[in-house]
C-alpha positions as CSV (number, residue, x, y, z in Angstrom):
1,M,98.3,94.1,115.3
2,K,96.0,91.6,116.1
3,I,97.3,88.3,117.9
4,S,95.2,85.8,118.9
5,A,95.5,83.0,121.4
6,T,95.1,79.9,119.2
7,P,96.6,78.6,116.3
8,P,94.0,78.6,112.9
9,P,93.0,74.8,112.7
10,A,95.0,72.2,111.0
11,Q,93.4,70.9,108.4
12,A,93.2,66.6,109.3
13,P,94.9,64.2,107.5
14,T,93.5,62.6,104.0
15,T,93.0,58.8,104.1
16,A,95.7,58.8,101.7
17,E,97.9,60.6,103.7
18,R,97.2,58.6,106.9
19,M,97.4,55.6,104.7
20,Q,101.1,56.5,103.4
21,S,101.9,57.3,107.1
22,A,101.1,53.6,108.5
23,A,102.6,51.7,105.1
24,V,106.1,53.8,106.1
25,E,106.0,53.2,110.0
26,L,105.2,49.4,109.2
27,E,107.9,49.5,106.8
28,A,110.1,51.3,109.3
29,A,108.9,48.4,112.4
30,F,109.5,45.7,109.4
31,L,113.1,47.2,109.0
32,T,114.0,47.7,112.4
33,V,113.5,43.5,113.2
34,M,115.5,43.1,109.8
35,L,118.4,45.2,111.2
36,K,118.3,44.2,114.8
37,S,118.4,40.7,113.2
38,A,121.6,41.5,111.2
39,G,123.4,42.4,114.3
40,L,122.8,46.6,114.1
41,G,123.2,47.7,117.4
42,K,124.6,44.9,118.8
43,A,127.8,46.3,121.7
44,R,130.9,46.1,119.6
45,Q,134.0,44.9,122.3
46,S,136.1,48.1,120.8
47,L,134.2,50.8,121.5
48,G,133.9,50.0,125.0
49,G,130.2,48.8,125.4
50,G,128.5,49.4,128.8
51,A,125.3,49.7,130.4
52,G,124.3,52.7,128.3
53,E,125.1,51.7,125.2
54,D,123.2,48.2,125.9
55,Q,120.2,50.3,127.2
56,F,120.2,52.8,124.0
57,S,121.2,50.8,120.9
58,S,117.9,49.6,120.0
59,F,117.0,53.7,120.6
60,L,119.4,53.9,117.5
61,V,118.6,51.1,115.9
62,Q,114.8,52.4,115.7
63,Q,115.4,55.6,114.7
64,Q,117.7,54.5,112.3
65,A,114.9,51.8,110.5
66,Q,112.6,54.7,110.4
67,Q,114.8,57.2,108.8
68,L,115.3,54.6,106.2
69,A,111.8,54.0,105.9
70,K,111.1,57.7,105.3
71,S,113.8,58.4,102.4
72,G,112.5,55.5,100.5
73,G,113.3,52.1,102.3
74,V,113.6,49.0,100.3
75,G,110.0,50.1,98.8
76,L,107.5,47.9,100.7
77,S,105.3,51.0,102.2
78,E,104.6,51.6,98.5
79,I,103.2,48.3,97.9
80,L,101.6,48.6,101.2
81,F,100.3,51.8,100.1
82,Q,99.0,51.0,97.2
83,S,97.5,47.1,98.9
84,L,95.7,50.2,101.1
85,M,94.2,52.3,98.7
86,E,93.4,49.1,96.2
87,K,91.3,48.2,99.0
88,A,89.3,51.6,100.3
89,D,88.5,52.2,96.6
90,A,87.4,48.3,96.2
91,D,85.4,49.1,99.9
92,Q,84.0,52.9,98.8
93,T,82.7,51.2,95.6
94,R,80.7,48.2,97.4
95,N,78.8,50.9,99.3
């Protein structure tokens, strides 16, 4: 049995995969702002609050927004992806 010190090279992501990932991340950033504006992540008096809760609540909201975006979100990432692909196709046909 041969053991290799280096793993086989991974395939580089395609343009479409990179654009899809960027669209999901942009939707997640948008959802983070929207969730914070809606009051999600604010300390509640009934749970005790405290400095720790205040400091880490933004991380929780960010992760919730990312999971929401990855699971379909509000559809913004799909619209962004389609727009990016159309732009890339248009740029490709001009060159």
